C-alpha positions in Angstrom: 7.1 13.9 -23.1 3.6 15.1 -22.1 0.2 13.6 -21.1 1.2 11.8 -17.9 0.3 12.7 -14.4 4.1 12.7 -13.6 6.8 13.7 -16.1 10.5 14.0 -15.5 12.6 15.8 -18.1 16.4 15.2 -18.2 16.8 15.1 -14.4 20.3 15.5 -13.0 21.2 15.6 -9.3 24.7 16.4 -8.2 26.1 16.9 -4.7 29.4 18.1 -3.4 32.0 15.6 -2.1 35.7 15.9 -1.1 36.6 14.5 -4.5 34.4 17.0 -6.3 30.8 16.9 -7.7 29.1 13.6 -7.3 26.3 12.8 -9.8 23.6 10.7 -8.1 20.9 11.0 -10.8 22.1 11.3 -14.4 19.8 12.4 -17.3 16.6 10.6 -16.3 13.5 11.2 -18.3 10.2 9.4 -17.8 6.5 9.8 -18.2 4.0 8.1 -15.9 0.4 7.8 -16.8 -2.5 8.4 -14.4 -3.3 5.2 -12.5 -0.1 3.5 -13.6 2.0 1.5 -11.1 5.8 1.8 -11.6 8.5 0.1 -9.6 12.1 1.5 -9.5 14.6 -1.2 -8.8 18.4 -1.6 -8.7 21.4 -2.0 -6.4 21.9 0.1 -3.3 23.4 3.4 -4.2 21.9 3.4 -7.7 20.0 6.7 -7.0 16.5 5.2 -6.5 15.5 7.1 -3.4 17.1 10.4 -4.7 15.0 10.0 -7.9 11.9 9.5 -5.8 12.6 12.6 -3.8 13.1 14.6 -7.0 9.8 13.3 -8.5 7.9 14.1 -5.3 9.4 17.6 -5.0 11.1 16.8 -1.7 14.4 17.8 -3.3 15.3 19.9 -6.4 17.4 18.7 -9.3 20.6 20.3 -10.4 19.1 20.5 -13.8 16.0 19.3 -15.6 12.4 19.6 -14.4 9.5 17.6 -12.9 5.8 18.1 -13.9 3.2 16.9 -11.5 -0.3 17.2 -13.0 1.1 19.9 -15.2 2.7 21.9 -12.3 6.4 22.5 -12.8 7.8 21.6 -9.3 11.1 23.1 -10.1 9.5 26.5 -10.8 7.7 26.5 -7.4 9.2 27.8 -4.1 9.4 25.5 -1.1 6.0 26.6 0.2 4.4 26.1 -3.2 5.8 22.6 -3.5 4.6 21.8 0.1 1.1 22.9 -0.7 1.0 20.8 -3.9 2.3 17.7 -2.0 -0.3 18.2 0.7 -3.1 18.3 -1.8 -2.0 15.7 -4.4 0.8 13.4 -3.0 1.0 10.6 -0.5 4.1 9.0 1.0 4.9 5.6 2.6 8.5 5.1 3.8 10.5 2.2 5.2 10.5 4.0 8.5 6.9 4.6 9.4 7.3 8.3 10.3 4.3 8.2 12.6 4.0 11.0 15.2 4.6 9.2 18.6 2.3 11.6 20.6 -0.7 11.1 18.3 -3.0 8.1 18.2 -3.4 6.0 15.1 -6.6 8.0 14.3 -4.9 11.4 14.9 -2.0 10.4 12.7 -4.4 9.6 9.8 -6.5 12.7 10.4 -3.4 15.0 10.4 -2.9 15.5 6.6 -6.7 16.2 6.2 -6.7 18.7 9.1 -3.6 20.5 7.6 -5.6 21.1 4.4 -8.8 22.2 6.3 -10.8 19.1 5.4 -14.1 19.2 7.3 -14.7 15.5 7.5 -11.3 14.5 8.7 -12.4 12.2 11.6 -14.9 10.2 9.5 -12.5 9.8 6.6 -9.7 8.7 8.9 -11.9 6.2 10.6 -13.1 4.8 7.3 -9.6 4.4 6.0 -8.3 2.7 9.2 -11.2 0.3 8.8 -10.1 -0.4 5.3 -6.6 -1.4 6.5 -8.1 -3.6 9.3 -7.4 -1.3 12.2 -10.9 -0.3 13.3 -10.1 -1.6 16.8 -6.7 0.1 17.1 -7.7 3.7 16.4 -7.0 4.9 20.0 -3.6 3.2 20.2 -0.3 5.1 20.0 2.5 4.0 17.6 4.5 2.5 20.5 1.5 0.2 21.2 1.3 -1.1 17.7 3.4 -3.8 15.9 5.6 -2.9 13.0 3.0 -4.2 10.5 0.2 -2.2 12.3 2.3 0.9 12.2 2.9 0.5 8.5 -0.9 0.0 8.0 -1.5 3.3 9.8 1.1 4.9 7.5 -0.7 3.5 4.5 -4.0 4.8 5.8 -2.4 8.2 6.3 -1.0 8.2 2.7 -4.3 7.2 1.1 -6.8 9.2 3.2 -6.2 12.3 1.1 -7.0 10.4 -2.1 -3.6 11.5 -3.6 -3.0 11.7 -7.4 0.4 10.0 -6.8 1.6 7.8 -4.0 5.3 7.5 -3.5 6.5 4.4 -1.6 10.1 4.0 -0.6 10.9 0.4 0.5 7.5 0.1 2.2 8.2 -3.5 3.3 11.9 -3.0 4.1 11.4 -3.0 8.0 9.0 -5.9 8.1 9.4 -9.7 8.2 8.5 -11.5 5.0 5.0 -12.6 5.9 4.1 -9.1 7.3 5.7 -7.5 4.3 3.6 -9.6 1.9 0.4 -8.6 3.7 1.4 -4.9 3.5 2.2 -5.3 -0.2 -1.2 -6.9 -0.8 -2.9 -4.0 1.0 -0.8 -1.4 -0.8 -2.0 -2.7 -4.2 -5.6 -3.1 -3.1 -5.8 0.5 -1.8 -4.1 1.7 -4.9 -6.6 -0.1 -7.2 -9.6 1.2 -5.1 -8.3 4.8 -5.1 -7.2 4.8 -8.8 -3.9 6.3 -7.6 -0.7 6.5 -9.5 1.9 4.4 -7.6 5.7 5.0 -7.8 7.5 2.3 -5.7 11.1 2.0 -4.8 11.8 -1.6 -3.6 14.4 -4.4 -3.4 11.4 -6.8 -3.1 11.1 -8.5 -6.5 7.6 -9.9 -5.7 6.4 -6.3 -5.0 8.1 -5.0 -8.1 6.6 -7.6 -10.5 3.1 -6.6 -9.3 3.6 -3.2 -10.9 2.6 -2.5 -14.5 6.1 -1.3 -15.3 9.6 -1.9 -13.8 12.4 0.6 -14.2 15.9 -0.5 -13.4 18.4 2.1 -12.1 22.2 1.7 -12.1 24.8 4.4 -11.3 22.1 7.1 -11.5 20.7 6.2 -14.9 17.6 4.3 -16.0 19.0 1.2 -17.9 
């Protein structure tokens, strides 16, 4: 399976338990093309978030490998994976994971500053404007609503122009109306940025907007 921006080859993830090894991801292979949007759906406990963590290099498989733009994540050490994520990957989570002591602008600037980007402030301001928060740049997370915090998180994820954006239940902490607006914004930014989107969600409306839907059950793609 070659040619995609993201390729998984026979991924297995096992963890220890009092009853013995527990298999969370079982023999998953997939190939995701550049610019494609893929939703991963299935019941709670199916292994969706674990699969996302393996694809993003946040966790290592027990066996198998992940290729991100041709880089074998399983062959890199932790620092190597972190450098690759910083340069090529964006994340949006159910919990917004904003830094409380930083303003909206500073939160969005942070990933650019970590990679030594010279135009971090201008790029962050432009991206916050794109998500409708031009008038909230100096506000701290505690001064923002849940929907506004998730828009800051979206801006932070897209500001680096990542090759792949991983979104894990991005509307899970929001009411349905706010969640719908965040979903619309996610797909608009994704189209504008030509980013590959891998989305874990229980939201069927969000999933059906993706080009491809993968269903997981008991650790397998079914």
